[in-house]
VEXDREN-2710 file (C-alpha; in Angstrom, 1 decimal):
% VEXDREN-2710
k/r/px/py/pz
1/ARG/1.0/-20.6/-1.9
2/GLY/-1.6/-23.1/-2.7
3/GLU/-4.8/-23.6/-4.6
4/ASN/-8.0/-25.4/-3.5
5/LEU/-6.5/-26.2/-0.1
6/LEU/-9.7/-26.4/1.9
7/ILE/-12.7/-25.8/-0.4
8/ASP/-13.0/-26.1/-4.1
9/GLY/-12.6/-22.7/-5.7
10/LEU/-10.8/-21.2/-2.7
11/TYR/-7.3/-19.9/-3.1
12/LEU/-5.1/-18.9/-0.1
13/GLY/-1.7/-17.3/-0.1
14/LEU/0.7/-16.4/2.7
15/GLU/4.0/-14.7/2.3
16/VAL/6.4/-13.7/5.1
17/ALA/9.7/-11.9/4.4
18/GLY/12.3/-10.2/6.5
19/GLN/15.3/-7.9/6.0
20/PHE/18.3/-7.2/8.2
21/GLY/21.5/-5.2/8.4
22/SER/22.6/-1.7/9.3
23/GLY/24.0/1.4/7.7
24/HIS/25.8/4.6/8.4
25/VAL/24.3/8.1/8.1
26/ASN/26.2/11.4/8.4
27/ASN/23.7/14.2/8.4
28/ASP/24.5/17.9/8.3
29/LEU/22.2/19.6/10.8
30/PRO/20.6/23.1/10.3
31/GLY/22.8/25.7/11.9
32/GLY/25.9/23.6/11.7
33/GLY/27.0/20.3/13.3
34/HIS/26.7/16.7/12.3
35/ASN/24.6/13.8/13.3
36/ASP/26.3/10.4/12.8
37/SER/24.1/7.4/13.3
38/ASN/24.0/3.7/12.4
39/PRO/20.3/3.1/11.6
40/GLY/19.0/-0.4/11.6
41/ARG/17.5/-2.2/8.6
42/GLU/15.7/-5.0/10.4
43/ALA/12.1/-5.2/9.4
44/LEU/9.3/-7.7/8.7
45/LEU/6.6/-8.1/6.0
46/ILE/3.5/-10.3/6.1
47/GLU/1.0/-10.7/3.3
48/PHE/-2.1/-12.9/3.3
49/THR/-4.5/-13.2/0.3
50/ALA/-7.7/-15.1/-0.3
51/ASP/-9.8/-15.5/-3.4
52/TYR/-13.1/-17.5/-3.6
53/ALA/-14.9/-18.3/-6.8
54/LEU/-18.6/-18.3/-6.4
55/THR/-20.6/-20.9/-8.3
56/ILE/-23.3/-18.4/-9.3
57/GLY/-24.4/-17.7/-12.9
58/GLU/-22.1/-17.5/-15.8
59/MET/-20.2/-14.3/-15.0
60/ALA/-17.6/-16.1/-12.8
61/PRO/-18.0/-13.9/-9.7
62/HIS/-15.2/-13.8/-7.1
63/ILE/-14.8/-12.3/-3.7
64/PHE/-11.4/-11.6/-2.3
65/PHE/-9.6/-10.4/0.8
66/ALA/-6.1/-9.4/1.7
67/TYR/-4.1/-8.3/4.7
68/TYR/-0.7/-6.6/4.2
69/PHE/1.8/-5.5/6.9
70/ALA/5.1/-3.8/6.4
71/GLU/7.1/-2.8/9.5
72/GLY/8.4/0.7/10.0
73/SER/11.0/2.4/12.1
74/THR/10.8/1.8/15.9
75/SER/13.5/4.2/17.0
76/GLY/12.9/7.2/14.9
77/ALA/16.6/7.6/14.5
78/GLY/16.9/6.9/10.8
79/ASP/15.8/3.3/10.9
80/THR/13.9/2.2/7.8
81/GLY/11.0/-0.2/7.4
82/PHE/10.5/-2.9/4.9
83/LYS/11.1/-1.8/1.3
84/PRO/9.0/-4.0/-1.0
85/LEU/10.5/-4.5/-4.5
86/PHE/7.2/-5.1/-6.4
87/ILE/4.4/-3.2/-4.8
88/SER/1.7/-4.0/-7.4
89/ARG/0.0/-0.6/-7.6
90/HIS/-2.5/0.1/-10.3
91/ASN/-3.2/-3.6/-11.0
92/ASN/-6.3/-4.9/-9.2
93/GLU/-6.7/-7.9/-11.4
94/PRO/-4.0/-10.6/-11.9
95/VAL/-2.8/-10.4/-15.5
96/PHE/-2.5/-12.7/-18.4
97/ASP/-2.5/-16.4/-17.7
98/ARG/-2.2/-16.2/-13.9
99/LYS/-5.6/-17.2/-12.5
100/TYR/-4.7/-15.8/-9.1
101/GLY/-2.1/-13.3/-7.9
102/PRO/-1.5/-10.2/-5.9
103/PHE/-4.1/-7.5/-5.8
104/SER/-3.3/-3.8/-5.8
105/ARG/-1.8/-3.8/-2.3
106/PHE/-1.9/-0.1/-1.7
107/GLY/-4.8/1.1/-3.8
108/ASN/-4.7/3.1/-6.9
109/VAL/-4.5/6.7/-5.6
110/ASP/-1.0/6.4/-4.3
111/MET/-2.0/7.8/-0.8
112/ILE/-1.2/4.6/1.2
113/PRO/2.4/4.3/2.2
114/THR/4.5/1.2/1.5
115/GLU/6.0/0.8/4.9
116/ASN/5.0/1.2/8.6
117/VAL/1.5/0.2/7.6
118/HIS/-1.3/-2.3/8.0
119/VAL/-3.6/-2.6/5.0
120/LEU/-7.0/-4.4/4.9
121/GLN/-8.6/-5.1/1.6
122/ALA/-11.8/-6.7/0.4
123/GLY/-13.5/-6.8/-3.0
124/PHE/-15.7/-8.3/-5.6
125/LYS/-15.1/-9.0/-9.3
126/PHE/-17.0/-10.6/-12.2
127/LYS/-16.8/-11.2/-16.0
128/PRO/-19.7/-9.8/-17.9
129/ASP/-18.2/-11.5/-21.1
130/GLN/-15.0/-13.3/-22.1
131/TYR/-13.0/-10.2/-22.6
132/TRP/-14.0/-7.9/-19.7
133/THR/-13.4/-8.3/-15.9
134/MET/-14.9/-5.7/-13.6
135/GLY/-14.7/-5.2/-9.9
136/VAL/-14.7/-3.0/-6.8
137/THR/-12.1/-2.9/-4.1
138/TYR/-12.3/-1.4/-0.6
139/LEU/-9.1/-0.7/1.4
140/TYR/-8.4/0.6/4.9
141/ALA/-4.9/1.5/6.1
142/PHE/-3.5/2.5/9.5
143/ALA/0.0/3.1/10.6
144/ASN/2.1/0.7/12.7
145/HIS/3.7/3.5/14.6
146/SER/1.8/6.8/14.7
147/ARG/4.8/9.0/15.4
148/GLU/7.1/7.6/12.7
149/ALA/8.2/10.4/10.3
150/LEU/6.4/10.0/7.0
151/THR/8.9/12.3/5.1
152/VAL/11.4/15.1/5.6
153/ASN/11.0/18.1/3.4
154/PRO/12.2/21.8/3.5
155/PHE/9.5/22.7/6.0
156/GLY/10.2/20.0/8.5
157/VAL/9.4/16.4/9.5
158/VAL/5.9/15.2/8.6
159/PHE/3.9/13.0/11.0
160/LEU/0.3/11.8/11.1
161/ASP/-1.7/13.0/14.1
162/ASP/-3.4/9.6/14.4
163/ARG/-2.6/5.9/13.5
164/GLY/-5.5/5.9/11.0
165/ILE/-4.4/6.7/7.5
166/GLY/-7.7/6.4/5.5
167/HIS/-10.2/4.6/3.4
168/GLU/-10.1/4.0/-0.4
169/VAL/-12.6/2.6/-2.9
170/ASP/-11.5/1.6/-6.4
171/LEU/-13.8/0.9/-9.3
172/TRP/-11.8/-0.9/-12.0
173/ALA/-12.1/-2.9/-15.2
174/LYS/-9.7/-5.0/-17.4
175/TYR/-10.2/-5.6/-21.1
176/GLU/-8.2/-8.4/-22.7
177/ILE/-7.1/-6.8/-26.0
178/GLY/-5.0/-9.8/-27.0
179/ALA/-3.0/-12.7/-25.7
180/TYR/-0.2/-10.4/-24.4
181/THR/-2.0/-7.1/-24.0
182/ASN/-4.5/-5.8/-21.4
183/LEU/-6.3/-2.5/-20.9
184/PHE/-6.9/-1.3/-17.4
185/LEU/-9.4/1.4/-16.4
186/ASN/-9.8/2.8/-12.9
187/ALA/-11.7/5.4/-10.9
188/SER/-10.9/5.8/-7.2
189/ILE/-11.6/8.0/-4.1
190/PHE/-9.4/8.2/-1.0
191/LEU/-10.9/9.5/2.3
192/PRO/-8.2/10.4/4.8
193/HIS/-8.6/9.5/8.5
194/ALA/-5.8/11.7/9.9
195/ASP/-4.4/15.1/9.4
196/PHE/-0.7/15.9/9.0
197/LEU/1.6/17.4/11.7
198/ILE/4.7/19.2/10.5
199/GLN/7.5/19.8/13.0
200/ASP/9.7/22.8/12.2
201/PHE/13.3/22.0/11.4
202/GLY/14.6/24.5/14.0
203/ASN/12.9/22.7/16.9
204/ILE/13.5/19.1/16.1
205/GLY/14.0/17.2/19.3
206/ALA/13.3/20.2/21.5
207/ALA/10.9/20.1/24.3
208/ASN/9.0/23.0/22.9
209/ALA/9.1/21.7/19.3
210/THR/6.5/23.5/17.1
211/LEU/3.9/21.3/15.5
212/ASN/1.7/22.8/12.8
213/GLU/-1.4/20.9/11.8
214/PHE/-2.6/20.7/8.2
215/ASP/-5.8/19.2/7.0
216/SER/-5.7/16.1/4.8
217/GLU/-7.7/16.4/1.6
218/VAL/-10.0/13.9/-0.1
219/ALA/-8.1/12.5/-3.2
220/PHE/-9.5/11.3/-6.5
221/GLY/-7.7/9.2/-9.1
222/ILE/-8.7/8.3/-12.7
223/PHE/-6.5/6.5/-15.1
224/ALA/-6.2/4.2/-18.1
225/GLN/-3.2/2.1/-18.9
226/ILE/-2.1/-0.6/-21.3
227/GLN/0.0/-3.5/-20.0
228/ILE/2.1/-5.5/-22.5
229/ARG/3.9/-8.7/-21.7
230/PHE/7.0/-9.6/-23.7
END
């Protein structure tokens, strides 16, 4: 990571991480029987961030951009994608004494998954006074593999019917209560791009597997939180 690498006021960050290994899974199948497998754990993560301070007026405006990629399963046989440790949800603005830092990588509605995903983000922020920072962030997410299982629940395996996941817009503000305390306010909307397909448990892997389609709903999120650093 570096600061002012090319142009004064421009911050660029690039992070690449990988994971590797394998595991053993012994699953009891519906109707009896077992399914032993050795799923892989190899996966890749790439994150690029950019922040540019505009020299306009006294409100310290910034524009920022980010691209996030977390690999998902390629085999569909129990492999896992990249599992980020610190996903930075609900925190659009870098906190405390860090001038730059990660933005909220997956938005603030918790609809964008943390793996098997590409996330594009762009936004604008400014400081109307010394205590407040306000901004707006737009995110678009799409899946790396459209047929990777999102989750398994009592009804079956859930997929997306398209690689597109959806659009999100976050309106947010940060108030610096004190040297070690910040108040965050947020209002968001998530517009889904794809519907969900649920494959019945009884037909998993069968040529005539039943897929039931369910509409995705627009999601809203409003929250306030206080962050305290010790």
